[in-house]
Biopython code that builds the backbone (N, CA, C, O; Angstrom):
import numpy as np
from Bio.PDB.StructureBuilder import StructureBuilder

atoms = [
    (1, "MET", "N", (64.172, 59.932, -29.728)),
    (1, "MET", "CA", (62.800, 59.240, -29.892)),
    (1, "MET", "C", (61.967, 60.221, -30.629)),
    (1, "MET", "O", (61.879, 61.424, -30.387)),
    (2, "THR", "N", (61.324, 59.501, -31.628)),
    (2, "THR", "CA", (60.456, 60.321, -32.604)),
    (2, "THR", "C", (58.981, 60.489, -31.871)),
    (2, "THR", "O", (58.487, 59.664, -31.103)),
    (3, "GLU", "N", (58.435, 61.652, -32.249)),
    (3, "GLU", "CA", (57.123, 61.995, -31.757)),
    (3, "GLU", "C", (56.121, 61.053, -32.631)),
    (3, "GLU", "O", (56.210, 60.848, -33.842)),
    (4, "ASN", "N", (55.247, 60.583, -31.825)),
    (4, "ASN", "CA", (54.080, 59.808, -32.480)),
    (4, "ASN", "C", (52.815, 60.472, -32.038)),
    (4, "ASN", "O", (52.349, 60.197, -30.932)),
    (5, "ILE", "N", (52.217, 61.350, -32.853)),
    (5, "ILE", "CA", (51.153, 62.096, -32.553)),
    (5, "ILE", "C", (49.963, 61.254, -32.099)),
    (5, "ILE", "O", (49.384, 61.515, -31.044)),
    (6, "VAL", "N", (49.614, 60.298, -32.849)),
    (6, "VAL", "CA", (48.366, 59.573, -32.547)),
    (6, "VAL", "C", (48.512, 58.772, -31.221)),
    (6, "VAL", "O", (47.566, 58.641, -30.445)),
    (7, "LEU", "N", (49.791, 58.223, -30.992)),
    (7, "LEU", "CA", (50.058, 57.556, -29.619)),
    (7, "LEU", "C", (50.001, 58.623, -28.566)),
    (7, "LEU", "O", (49.391, 58.368, -27.528)),
    (8, "ASP", "N", (50.547, 59.741, -28.720)),
    (8, "ASP", "CA", (50.530, 60.749, -27.666)),
    (8, "ASP", "C", (49.092, 61.269, -27.400)),
    (8, "ASP", "O", (48.798, 61.456, -26.219)),
    (9, "LYS", "N", (48.244, 61.501, -28.266)),
    (9, "LYS", "CA", (46.890, 62.013, -28.242)),
    (9, "LYS", "C", (46.042, 60.893, -27.581)),
    (9, "LYS", "O", (45.293, 61.167, -26.644)),
    (10, "THR", "N", (46.158, 59.649, -28.058)),
    (10, "THR", "CA", (45.315, 58.737, -27.426)),
    (10, "THR", "C", (45.683, 58.340, -26.020)),
    (10, "THR", "O", (44.797, 57.946, -25.261)),
    (11, "THR", "N", (46.987, 58.425, -25.611)),
    (11, "THR", "CA", (47.456, 58.252, -24.211)),
    (11, "THR", "C", (46.877, 59.324, -23.309)),
    (11, "THR", "O", (46.274, 59.112, -22.257)),
    (12, "SER", "N", (47.158, 60.600, -23.900)),
    (12, "SER", "CA", (46.603, 61.689, -23.025)),
    (12, "SER", "C", (45.045, 61.704, -22.872)),
    (12, "SER", "O", (44.485, 62.139, -21.866)),
    (13, "PHE", "N", (44.378, 61.176, -23.989)),
    (13, "PHE", "CA", (42.955, 61.135, -23.882)),
    (13, "PHE", "C", (42.544, 59.900, -22.830)),
    (13, "PHE", "O", (41.534, 59.978, -22.130)),
    (14, "ALA", "N", (43.313, 58.918, -22.807)),
    (14, "ALA", "CA", (42.991, 57.752, -21.886)),
    (14, "ALA", "C", (43.169, 58.364, -20.402)),
    (14, "ALA", "O", (42.350, 58.055, -19.536)),
    (15, "VAL", "N", (44.124, 59.137, -20.146)),
    (15, "VAL", "CA", (44.291, 59.754, -18.907)),
    (15, "VAL", "C", (43.078, 60.528, -18.443)),
    (15, "VAL", "O", (42.563, 60.396, -17.333)),
    (16, "ARG", "N", (42.644, 61.404, -19.461)),
    (16, "ARG", "CA", (41.417, 62.112, -19.169)),
    (16, "ARG", "C", (40.223, 61.314, -18.849)),
    (16, "ARG", "O", (39.368, 61.673, -18.039)),
    (17, "ILE", "N", (40.199, 60.198, -19.530)),
    (17, "ILE", "CA", (38.998, 59.260, -19.362)),
    (17, "ILE", "C", (39.082, 58.613, -18.087)),
    (17, "ILE", "O", (38.055, 58.376, -17.451)),
    (18, "VAL", "N", (40.260, 58.296, -17.644)),
    (18, "VAL", "CA", (40.406, 57.641, -16.276)),
    (18, "VAL", "C", (39.916, 58.748, -15.222)),
    (18, "VAL", "O", (39.138, 58.474, -14.307)),
    (19, "ASN", "N", (40.398, 59.898, -15.421)),
    (19, "ASN", "CA", (39.997, 60.846, -14.381)),
    (19, "ASN", "C", (38.523, 61.231, -14.386)),
    (19, "ASN", "O", (37.901, 61.500, -13.358)),
    (20, "LEU", "N", (37.967, 61.239, -15.707)),
    (20, "LEU", "CA", (36.549, 61.412, -15.706)),
    (20, "LEU", "C", (35.754, 60.284, -15.016)),
    (20, "LEU", "O", (34.729, 60.505, -14.372)),
    (21, "TYR", "N", (36.298, 59.047, -15.195)),
    (21, "TYR", "CA", (35.558, 57.882, -14.646)),
    (21, "TYR", "C", (35.653, 57.969, -13.095)),
    (21, "TYR", "O", (34.661, 57.673, -12.430)),
    (22, "LYS", "N", (36.748, 58.343, -12.524)),
    (22, "LYS", "CA", (36.798, 58.608, -11.093)),
    (22, "LYS", "C", (35.868, 59.643, -10.619)),
    (22, "LYS", "O", (35.241, 59.509, -9.569)),
    (23, "HIS", "N", (35.765, 60.728, -11.421)),
    (23, "HIS", "CA", (34.870, 61.762, -11.078)),
    (23, "HIS", "C", (33.283, 61.351, -11.059)),
    (23, "HIS", "O", (32.513, 61.695, -10.163)),
    (24, "LEU", "N", (32.950, 60.625, -12.102)),
    (24, "LEU", "CA", (31.632, 60.126, -12.335)),
    (24, "LEU", "C", (31.344, 59.195, -11.227)),
    (24, "LEU", "O", (30.232, 59.269, -10.702)),
    (25, "CYS", "N", (32.213, 58.316, -10.797)),
    (25, "CYS", "CA", (31.982, 57.498, -9.688)),
    (25, "CYS", "C", (31.834, 58.050, -8.394)),
    (25, "CYS", "O", (30.911, 57.753, -7.635)),
    (26, "ASP", "N", (32.855, 58.957, -8.109)),
    (26, "ASP", "CA", (32.939, 59.646, -6.772)),
    (26, "ASP", "C", (31.845, 60.723, -6.484)),
    (26, "ASP", "O", (31.214, 60.758, -5.428)),
    (27, "VAL", "N", (31.678, 61.606, -7.529)),
    (27, "VAL", "CA", (30.859, 62.783, -7.421)),
    (27, "VAL", "C", (29.334, 62.394, -7.913)),
    (27, "VAL", "O", (28.382, 62.688, -7.189)),
    (28, "LYS", "N", (29.160, 61.795, -9.034)),
    (28, "LYS", "CA", (27.851, 61.602, -9.687)),
    (28, "LYS", "C", (27.388, 60.262, -9.293)),
    (28, "LYS", "O", (26.254, 59.928, -9.633)),
    (29, "LYS", "N", (28.145, 59.432, -8.601)),
    (29, "LYS", "CA", (27.599, 57.995, -8.312)),
    (29, "LYS", "C", (27.093, 57.322, -9.487)),
    (29, "LYS", "O", (26.124, 56.572, -9.375)),
    (30, "GLU", "N", (27.709, 57.535, -10.716)),
    (30, "GLU", "CA", (27.277, 56.722, -11.788)),
    (30, "GLU", "C", (28.396, 55.718, -12.134)),
    (30, "GLU", "O", (29.551, 56.100, -12.321)),
    (31, "TYR", "N", (28.020, 54.407, -12.214)),
    (31, "TYR", "CA", (28.915, 53.301, -12.264)),
    (31, "TYR", "C", (28.786, 52.474, -13.524)),
    (31, "TYR", "O", (29.738, 51.773, -13.868)),
    (32, "VAL", "N", (27.634, 52.509, -14.258)),
    (32, "VAL", "CA", (27.485, 51.647, -15.322)),
    (32, "VAL", "C", (27.962, 52.383, -16.769)),
    (32, "VAL", "O", (28.827, 51.887, -17.490)),
    (33, "LEU", "N", (27.346, 53.486, -17.036)),
    (33, "LEU", "CA", (27.760, 54.173, -18.263)),
    (33, "LEU", "C", (29.375, 54.480, -18.245)),
    (33, "LEU", "O", (30.129, 54.304, -19.203)),
    (34, "SER", "N", (29.729, 54.961, -16.992)),
    (34, "SER", "CA", (31.195, 55.357, -16.933)),
    (34, "SER", "C", (32.111, 54.127, -17.045)),
    (34, "SER", "O", (33.221, 54.278, -17.554)),
    (35, "LYS", "N", (31.729, 52.940, -16.611)),
    (35, "LYS", "CA", (32.581, 51.864, -16.885)),
    (35, "LYS", "C", (32.664, 51.497, -18.308)),
    (35, "LYS", "O", (33.730, 51.085, -18.764)),
    (36, "GLN", "N", (31.584, 51.621, -19.061)),
    (36, "GLN", "CA", (31.646, 51.428, -20.524)),
    (36, "GLN", "C", (32.586, 52.402, -21.213)),
    (36, "GLN", "O", (33.354, 52.058, -22.111)),
    (37, "LEU", "N", (32.466, 53.813, -20.673)),
    (37, "LEU", "CA", (33.340, 54.765, -21.166)),
    (37, "LEU", "C", (34.754, 54.475, -20.962)),
    (37, "LEU", "O", (35.588, 54.585, -21.862)),
    (38, "LEU", "N", (35.034, 54.080, -19.695)),
    (38, "LEU", "CA", (36.480, 53.693, -19.240)),
    (38, "LEU", "C", (37.004, 52.630, -20.149)),
    (38, "LEU", "O", (38.107, 52.749, -20.683)),
    (39, "ARG", "N", (36.231, 51.591, -20.336)),
    (39, "ARG", "CA", (36.773, 50.453, -21.222)),
    (39, "ARG", "C", (37.008, 50.932, -22.721)),
    (39, "ARG", "O", (38.051, 50.615, -23.293)),
    (40, "SER", "N", (36.091, 51.654, -23.318)),
    (40, "SER", "CA", (36.383, 51.939, -24.796)),
    (40, "SER", "C", (37.361, 53.026, -24.780)),
    (40, "SER", "O", (38.269, 52.970, -25.609)),
    (41, "GLY", "N", (37.309, 54.075, -23.903)),
    (41, "GLY", "CA", (38.218, 55.250, -23.927)),
    (41, "GLY", "C", (39.701, 54.954, -23.633)),
    (41, "GLY", "O", (40.598, 55.686, -24.049)),
    (42, "THR", "N", (39.911, 53.878, -22.918)),
    (42, "THR", "CA", (41.387, 53.423, -22.590)),
    (42, "THR", "C", (41.747, 52.449, -23.715)),
    (42, "THR", "O", (42.942, 52.371, -23.998)),
    (43, "SER", "N", (40.940, 51.751, -24.342)),
    (43, "SER", "CA", (41.212, 50.777, -25.295)),
    (43, "SER", "C", (41.735, 51.421, -26.624)),
    (43, "SER", "O", (42.465, 50.757, -27.359)),
    (44, "ILE", "N", (41.392, 52.648, -26.931)),
    (44, "ILE", "CA", (41.747, 53.281, -28.116)),
    (44, "ILE", "C", (43.294, 53.381, -28.121)),
    (44, "ILE", "O", (43.913, 52.965, -29.100)),
    (45, "GLY", "N", (43.895, 53.885, -27.129)),
    (45, "GLY", "CA", (45.431, 53.947, -27.002)),
    (45, "GLY", "C", (46.005, 52.730, -26.840)),
    (45, "GLY", "O", (47.137, 52.613, -27.308)),
    (46, "ALA", "N", (45.462, 51.679, -26.234)),
    (46, "ALA", "CA", (46.006, 50.344, -26.167)),
    (46, "ALA", "C", (46.171, 49.743, -27.452)),
    (46, "ALA", "O", (47.201, 49.120, -27.707)),
    (47, "ASN", "N", (45.173, 49.883, -28.353)),
    (47, "ASN", "CA", (45.156, 49.338, -29.716)),
    (47, "ASN", "C", (46.106, 50.102, -30.668)),
    (47, "ASN", "O", (46.726, 49.485, -31.534)),
    (48, "VAL", "N", (46.229, 51.459, -30.515)),
    (48, "VAL", "CA", (47.174, 52.179, -31.204)),
    (48, "VAL", "C", (48.674, 51.779, -30.797)),
    (48, "VAL", "O", (49.621, 51.792, -31.584)),
    (49, "ASN", "N", (48.733, 51.457, -29.584)),
    (49, "ASN", "CA", (50.091, 51.017, -29.042)),
    (49, "ASN", "C", (50.473, 49.701, -29.593)),
    (49, "ASN", "O", (51.625, 49.444, -29.942)),
    (50, "GLU", "N", (49.458, 48.846, -29.667)),
    (50, "GLU", "CA", (49.722, 47.424, -30.226)),
    (50, "GLU", "C", (49.924, 47.442, -31.661)),
    (50, "GLU", "O", (50.656, 46.599, -32.178)),
    (51, "ALA", "N", (49.307, 48.381, -32.387)),
    (51, "ALA", "CA", (49.576, 48.644, -33.764)),
    (51, "ALA", "C", (50.892, 48.923, -34.126)),
    (51, "ALA", "O", (51.370, 48.486, -35.173)),
    (52, "GLN", "N", (51.611, 49.721, -33.223)),
    (52, "GLN", "CA", (52.987, 50.098, -33.476)),
    (52, "GLN", "C", (53.897, 48.861, -33.581)),
    (52, "GLN", "O", (54.960, 48.911, -34.199)),
    (53, "ALA", "N", (53.469, 47.779, -32.981)),
    (53, "ALA", "CA", (54.341, 46.551, -32.997)),
    (53, "ALA", "C", (53.631, 45.535, -33.998)),
    (53, "ALA", "O", (53.890, 44.333, -33.966)),
    (54, "GLY", "N", (52.833, 46.024, -34.776)),
    (54, "GLY", "CA", (52.201, 45.099, -35.863)),
    (54, "GLY", "C", (53.079, 44.199, -36.496)),
    (54, "GLY", "O", (54.122, 44.635, -36.984)),
    (55, "GLN", "N", (52.790, 42.955, -36.557)),
    (55, "GLN", "CA", (53.658, 41.948, -37.350)),
    (55, "GLN", "C", (53.618, 42.045, -38.908)),
    (55, "GLN", "O", (54.458, 41.519, -39.638)),
    (56, "SER", "N", (52.546, 42.776, -39.334)),
    (56, "SER", "CA", (52.457, 42.916, -40.802)),
    (56, "SER", "C", (51.572, 44.196, -40.995)),
    (56, "SER", "O", (50.947, 44.672, -40.047)),
    (57, "LYS", "N", (51.540, 44.721, -42.214)),
    (57, "LYS", "CA", (50.766, 45.777, -42.616)),
    (57, "LYS", "C", (49.208, 45.514, -42.262)),
    (57, "LYS", "O", (48.481, 46.382, -41.778)),
    (58, "ALA", "N", (48.818, 44.269, -42.553)),
    (58, "ALA", "CA", (47.466, 43.915, -42.129)),
    (58, "ALA", "C", (47.227, 43.980, -40.741)),
    (58, "ALA", "O", (46.175, 44.446, -40.302)),
    (59, "ASP", "N", (48.147, 43.540, -40.002)),
    (59, "ASP", "CA", (47.987, 43.503, -38.506)),
    (59, "ASP", "C", (47.859, 45.037, -38.042)),
    (59, "ASP", "O", (46.925, 45.408, -37.332)),
    (60, "PHE", "N", (48.783, 45.823, -38.459)),
    (60, "PHE", "CA", (48.767, 47.311, -38.136)),
    (60, "PHE", "C", (47.413, 47.865, -38.474)),
    (60, "PHE", "O", (46.850, 48.565, -37.632)),
    (61, "ILE", "N", (46.743, 47.578, -39.815)),
    (61, "ILE", "CA", (45.517, 48.222, -40.153)),
    (61, "ILE", "C", (44.424, 47.566, -39.285)),
    (61, "ILE", "O", (43.483, 48.277, -38.931)),
    (62, "ALA", "N", (44.468, 46.255, -38.907)),
    (62, "ALA", "CA", (43.434, 45.618, -38.063)),
    (62, "ALA", "C", (43.474, 46.327, -36.651)),
    (62, "ALA", "O", (42.406, 46.640, -36.125)),
    (63, "LYS", "N", (44.487, 46.548, -36.122)),
    (63, "LYS", "CA", (44.637, 47.222, -34.708)),
    (63, "LYS", "C", (44.176, 48.651, -34.828)),
    (63, "LYS", "O", (43.443, 49.105, -33.949)),
    (64, "MET", "N", (44.560, 49.416, -35.879)),
    (64, "MET", "CA", (44.160, 50.801, -35.936)),
    (64, "MET", "C", (42.582, 50.921, -36.220)),
    (64, "MET", "O", (41.902, 51.804, -35.698)),
    (65, "SER", "N", (42.071, 49.967, -37.079)),
    (65, "SER", "CA", (40.656, 49.851, -37.242)),
    (65, "SER", "C", (39.950, 49.576, -35.973)),
    (65, "SER", "O", (38.925, 50.209, -35.721)),
    (66, "ILE", "N", (40.433, 48.635, -35.099)),
    (66, "ILE", "CA", (39.790, 48.506, -33.777)),
    (66, "ILE", "C", (39.874, 49.821, -32.919)),
    (66, "ILE", "O", (38.901, 50.234, -32.289)),
    (67, "ALA", "N", (41.073, 50.446, -32.931)),
    (67, "ALA", "CA", (41.068, 51.697, -32.310)),
    (67, "ALA", "C", (40.067, 52.682, -32.686)),
    (67, "ALA", "O", (39.477, 53.420, -31.897)),
    (68, "SER", "N", (39.914, 52.641, -33.981)),
    (68, "SER", "CA", (38.872, 53.698, -34.594)),
    (68, "SER", "C", (37.415, 53.312, -34.115)),
    (68, "SER", "O", (36.587, 54.165, -33.795)),
    (69, "LYS", "N", (37.186, 52.009, -34.095)),
    (69, "LYS", "CA", (35.810, 51.554, -33.554)),
    (69, "LYS", "C", (35.658, 52.004, -32.227)),
    (69, "LYS", "O", (34.652, 52.629, -31.892)),
    (70, "GLU", "N", (36.656, 51.716, -31.371)),
    (70, "GLU", "CA", (36.673, 51.958, -29.842)),
    (70, "GLU", "C", (36.419, 53.468, -29.674)),
    (70, "GLU", "O", (35.706, 53.890, -28.764)),
    (71, "ALA", "N", (37.043, 54.304, -30.607)),
    (71, "ALA", "CA", (36.961, 55.760, -30.543)),
    (71, "ALA", "C", (35.376, 56.324, -30.715)),
    (71, "ALA", "O", (34.830, 57.197, -30.040)),
    (72, "ARG", "N", (34.843, 55.585, -31.778)),
    (72, "ARG", "CA", (33.475, 55.874, -32.088)),
    (72, "ARG", "C", (32.615, 55.392, -30.967)),
    (72, "ARG", "O", (31.631, 56.073, -30.675)),
    (73, "GLU", "N", (32.860, 54.347, -30.337)),
    (73, "GLU", "CA", (31.979, 53.947, -29.140)),
    (73, "GLU", "C", (32.316, 54.852, -28.016)),
    (73, "GLU", "O", (31.395, 55.161, -27.260)),
    (74, "THR", "N", (33.476, 55.310, -27.802)),
    (74, "THR", "CA", (33.663, 56.321, -26.760)),
    (74, "THR", "C", (32.895, 57.615, -26.980)),
    (74, "THR", "O", (32.375, 58.178, -26.017)),
    (75, "LYS", "N", (32.799, 58.124, -28.255)),
    (75, "LYS", "CA", (32.152, 59.190, -28.515)),
    (75, "LYS", "C", (30.498, 58.955, -28.167)),
    (75, "LYS", "O", (29.785, 59.852, -27.717)),
    (76, "TYR", "N", (30.089, 57.749, -28.426)),
    (76, "TYR", "CA", (28.683, 57.458, -28.141)),
    (76, "TYR", "C", (28.437, 57.574, -26.613)),
    (76, "TYR", "O", (27.463, 58.208, -26.208)),
    (77, "TRP", "N", (29.283, 56.989, -25.780)),
    (77, "TRP", "CA", (29.154, 57.006, -24.366)),
    (77, "TRP", "C", (29.271, 58.482, -23.894)),
    (77, "TRP", "O", (28.428, 58.871, -23.086)),
    (78, "ILE", "N", (30.234, 59.342, -24.318)),
    (78, "ILE", "CA", (30.339, 60.669, -23.881)),
    (78, "ILE", "C", (28.875, 61.414, -24.208)),
    (78, "ILE", "O", (28.296, 62.120, -23.382)),
    (79, "ASN", "N", (28.401, 61.149, -25.493)),
    (79, "ASN", "CA", (27.098, 61.871, -25.879)),
    (79, "ASN", "C", (25.958, 61.410, -24.944)),
    (79, "ASN", "O", (25.054, 62.158, -24.571)),
    (80, "LEU", "N", (26.091, 60.035, -24.579)),
    (80, "LEU", "CA", (24.977, 59.523, -23.732)),
    (80, "LEU", "C", (25.056, 60.201, -22.427)),
    (80, "LEU", "O", (24.030, 60.620, -21.891)),
    (81, "LEU", "N", (26.305, 60.343, -21.845)),
    (81, "LEU", "CA", (26.490, 60.965, -20.449)),
    (81, "LEU", "C", (25.984, 62.416, -20.503)),
    (81, "LEU", "O", (25.489, 62.946, -19.508)),
    (82, "ILE", "N", (26.124, 63.080, -21.738)),
    (82, "ILE", "CA", (25.687, 64.435, -21.955)),
    (82, "ILE", "C", (24.145, 64.464, -21.858)),
    (82, "ILE", "O", (23.552, 65.220, -21.088)),
    (83, "LYS", "N", (23.559, 63.625, -22.657)),
    (83, "LYS", "CA", (22.116, 63.473, -22.944)),
    (83, "LYS", "C", (21.350, 63.158, -21.524)),
    (83, "LYS", "O", (20.239, 63.636, -21.296)),
    (84, "THR", "N", (21.968, 62.401, -20.687)),
    (84, "THR", "CA", (21.464, 61.943, -19.515)),
    (84, "THR", "C", (21.900, 62.888, -18.319)),
    (84, "THR", "O", (21.730, 62.562, -17.145)),
    (85, "ASP", "N", (22.430, 63.993, -18.681)),
    (85, "ASP", "CA", (22.842, 65.059, -17.643)),
    (85, "ASP", "C", (23.916, 64.684, -16.616)),
    (85, "ASP", "O", (23.997, 65.312, -15.560)),
    (86, "TYR", "N", (24.714, 63.703, -16.899)),
    (86, "TYR", "CA", (25.929, 63.279, -16.145)),
    (86, "TYR", "C", (27.100, 64.232, -16.412)),
    (86, "TYR", "O", (27.955, 64.514, -15.572)),
    (87, "LEU", "N", (27.051, 64.705, -17.676)),
    (87, "LEU", "CA", (28.062, 65.616, -18.188)),
    (87, "LEU", "C", (27.277, 66.824, -18.662)),
    (87, "LEU", "O", (26.121, 66.693, -19.064)),
    (88, "ASN", "N", (27.885, 67.988, -18.620)),
    (88, "ASN", "CA", (27.296, 69.265, -19.090)),
    (88, "ASN", "C", (28.039, 69.769, -20.367)),
    (88, "ASN", "O", (29.214, 70.136, -20.324)),
    (89, "SER", "N", (27.381, 69.765, -21.366)),
    (89, "SER", "CA", (28.067, 70.159, -22.619)),
    (89, "SER", "C", (28.491, 71.607, -22.714)),
    (89, "SER", "O", (29.214, 71.978, -23.638)),
    (90, "SER", "N", (28.059, 72.433, -21.780)),
    (90, "SER", "CA", (28.455, 73.890, -21.803)),
    (90, "SER", "C", (29.774, 73.979, -20.938)),
    (90, "SER", "O", (30.402, 75.038, -20.917)),
    (91, "GLU", "N", (30.148, 73.008, -20.309)),
    (91, "GLU", "CA", (31.359, 73.035, -19.454)),
    (91, "GLU", "C", (32.667, 72.999, -20.451)),
    (91, "GLU", "O", (32.672, 72.178, -21.369)),
    (92, "THR", "N", (33.625, 73.773, -20.289)),
    (92, "THR", "CA", (34.797, 73.743, -21.056)),
    (92, "THR", "C", (35.478, 72.324, -21.209)),
    (92, "THR", "O", (35.772, 71.864, -22.313)),
    (93, "HIS", "N", (35.686, 71.718, -20.110)),
    (93, "HIS", "CA", (36.330, 70.375, -20.141)),
    (93, "HIS", "C", (35.509, 69.370, -20.903)),
    (93, "HIS", "O", (36.120, 68.482, -21.498)),
    (94, "VAL", "N", (34.147, 69.408, -20.955)),
    (94, "VAL", "CA", (33.391, 68.457, -21.618)),
    (94, "VAL", "C", (33.459, 68.828, -23.097)),
    (94, "VAL", "O", (33.604, 67.880, -23.868)),
    (95, "ARG", "N", (33.384, 69.972, -23.583)),
    (95, "ARG", "CA", (33.626, 70.337, -24.929)),
    (95, "ARG", "C", (34.980, 70.041, -25.502)),
    (95, "ARG", "O", (35.162, 69.681, -26.665)),
    (96, "SER", "N", (35.913, 70.218, -24.607)),
    (96, "SER", "CA", (37.282, 69.712, -24.913)),
    (96, "SER", "C", (37.370, 68.263, -25.209)),
    (96, "SER", "O", (38.011, 67.837, -26.169)),
    (97, "LEU", "N", (36.650, 67.422, -24.285)),
    (97, "LEU", "CA", (36.634, 66.039, -24.496)),
    (97, "LEU", "C", (35.998, 65.647, -25.718)),
    (97, "LEU", "O", (36.463, 64.727, -26.391)),
    (98, "VAL", "N", (34.905, 66.315, -26.076)),
    (98, "VAL", "CA", (34.189, 65.914, -27.335)),
    (98, "VAL", "C", (35.114, 66.332, -28.546)),
    (98, "VAL", "O", (35.206, 65.591, -29.525)),
    (99, "ASN", "N", (35.766, 67.477, -28.471)),
    (99, "ASN", "CA", (36.668, 67.865, -29.574)),
    (99, "ASN", "C", (37.768, 66.980, -29.807)),
    (99, "ASN", "O", (38.145, 66.678, -30.940)),
    (100, "ASP", "N", (38.344, 66.515, -28.633)),
    (100, "ASP", "CA", (39.455, 65.492, -28.633)),
    (100, "ASP", "C", (38.959, 64.255, -29.328)),
    (100, "ASP", "O", (39.594, 63.823, -30.290)),
    (101, "ILE", "N", (37.903, 63.676, -28.920)),
    (101, "ILE", "CA", (37.389, 62.402, -29.411)),
    (101, "ILE", "C", (37.219, 62.424, -30.928)),
    (101, "ILE", "O", (37.557, 61.513, -31.684)),
    (102, "GLU", "N", (36.624, 63.636, -31.296)),
    (102, "GLU", "CA", (36.320, 63.845, -32.736)),
    (102, "GLU", "C", (37.638, 63.873, -33.538)),
    (102, "GLU", "O", (37.737, 63.248, -34.595)),
    (103, "GLU", "N", (38.650, 64.605, -33.024)),
    (103, "GLU", "CA", (39.937, 64.731, -33.698)),
    (103, "GLU", "C", (40.666, 63.304, -33.808)),
    (103, "GLU", "O", (41.264, 62.935, -34.819)),
    (104, "ILE", "N", (40.534, 62.548, -32.625)),
    (104, "ILE", "CA", (41.043, 61.229, -32.716)),
    (104, "ILE", "C", (40.387, 60.320, -33.664)),
    (104, "ILE", "O", (41.022, 59.471, -34.290)),
    (105, "ILE", "N", (39.053, 60.499, -33.781)),
    (105, "ILE", "CA", (38.425, 59.703, -34.887)),
    (105, "ILE", "C", (38.935, 59.925, -36.296)),
    (105, "ILE", "O", (39.319, 59.033, -37.052)),
    (106, "LYS", "N", (38.890, 61.266, -36.567)),
    (106, "LYS", "CA", (39.472, 61.795, -37.916)),
    (106, "LYS", "C", (40.835, 61.178, -38.185)),
    (106, "LYS", "O", (41.111, 60.679, -39.275)),
    (107, "LEU", "N", (41.702, 61.228, -37.130)),
    (107, "LEU", "CA", (43.096, 60.914, -37.283)),
    (107, "LEU", "C", (43.162, 59.405, -37.614)),
    (107, "LEU", "O", (43.841, 59.010, -38.561)),
    (108, "LEU", "N", (42.461, 58.575, -36.836)),
    (108, "LEU", "CA", (42.381, 57.110, -36.988)),
    (108, "LEU", "C", (41.831, 56.677, -38.293)),
    (108, "LEU", "O", (42.325, 55.713, -38.878)),
    (109, "THR", "N", (40.813, 57.357, -38.787)),
    (109, "THR", "CA", (40.137, 57.072, -40.020)),
    (109, "THR", "C", (41.195, 57.529, -41.093)),
    (109, "THR", "O", (41.425, 56.734, -42.004)),
    (110, "SER", "N", (41.769, 58.566, -41.076)),
    (110, "SER", "CA", (42.765, 58.910, -42.035)),
    (110, "SER", "C", (43.881, 57.877, -42.076)),
    (110, "SER", "O", (44.214, 57.406, -43.163)),
    (111, "ILE", "N", (44.447, 57.519, -40.999)),
    (111, "ILE", "CA", (45.485, 56.451, -40.859)),
    (111, "ILE", "C", (45.076, 55.136, -41.550)),
    (111, "ILE", "O", (45.820, 54.629, -42.389)),
    (112, "VAL", "N", (43.942, 54.601, -41.217)),
    (112, "VAL", "CA", (43.377, 53.472, -41.767)),
    (112, "VAL", "C", (43.352, 53.473, -43.238)),
    (112, "VAL", "O", (43.935, 52.652, -43.946)),
    (113, "LYS", "N", (42.564, 54.551, -43.679)),
    (113, "LYS", "CA", (42.382, 54.738, -45.008)),
    (113, "LYS", "C", (43.706, 54.834, -45.984)),
    (113, "LYS", "O", (43.807, 54.221, -47.047)),
    (114, "SER", "N", (44.642, 55.660, -45.466)),
    (114, "SER", "CA", (45.884, 55.842, -46.157)),
    (114, "SER", "C", (46.681, 54.490, -46.154)),
    (114, "SER", "O", (47.327, 54.115, -47.132)),
    (115, "SER", "N", (46.587, 53.790, -44.982)),
    (115, "SER", "CA", (47.318, 52.499, -44.912)),
    (115, "SER", "C", (46.740, 51.321, -45.872)),
    (115, "SER", "O", (47.440, 50.441, -46.373)),
    (116, "GLN", "N", (45.480, 51.447, -46.020)),
    (116, "GLN", "CA", (44.768, 50.575, -46.922)),
    (116, "GLN", "C", (45.119, 50.879, -48.421)),
    (116, "GLN", "O", (45.139, 50.007, -49.289)),
    (117, "GLY", "N", (45.385, 52.163, -48.628)),
    (117, "GLY", "CA", (45.578, 52.610, -49.954)),
    (117, "GLY", "C", (47.009, 52.373, -50.416)),
    (117, "GLY", "O", (47.325, 52.371, -51.605)),
    (118, "ASN", "N", (47.831, 52.179, -49.442)),
    (118, "ASN", "CA", (49.382, 52.029, -49.901)),
    (118, "ASN", "C", (49.733, 50.590, -50.251)),
    (118, "ASN", "O", (50.873, 50.304, -50.619)),
]
sb = StructureBuilder()
sb.init_structure("model")
sb.init_model(0)
sb.init_chain("A")
sb.init_seg("    ")
for serial, (resi, resn, name, xyz) in enumerate(atoms, 1):
    if name == "N":
        sb.init_residue(resn, " ", resi, " ")
    sb.init_atom(name, np.array(xyz, "f"), 0.0, 1.0, " ", f" {name:<3s}", serial, name[0])
structure = sb.get_structure()
């Protein structure tokens, strides 16, 4: 089985998002923003996974583009949770989450651009 970096990264990220969602609900009693984060943060990997089975190059690009948009939305929700003090940007796991989503955005942007160019 070959390694698929973007699929591995987005799946691992989705697991982190699910765990963060549980923490925000259980500990912080935050249910609205965290639900938005859960939806967009888990959708990234789902779309990357669907792209792997794309019926055409256009289908692949479309799914990866959706994954890219979901990643940007996820970054928005993470930043909003930081700005509203539900997350503390000085904590290592929060900085790591921000770094991960920025890396995923760059990766997906690169994949979409190179796929469109080929």
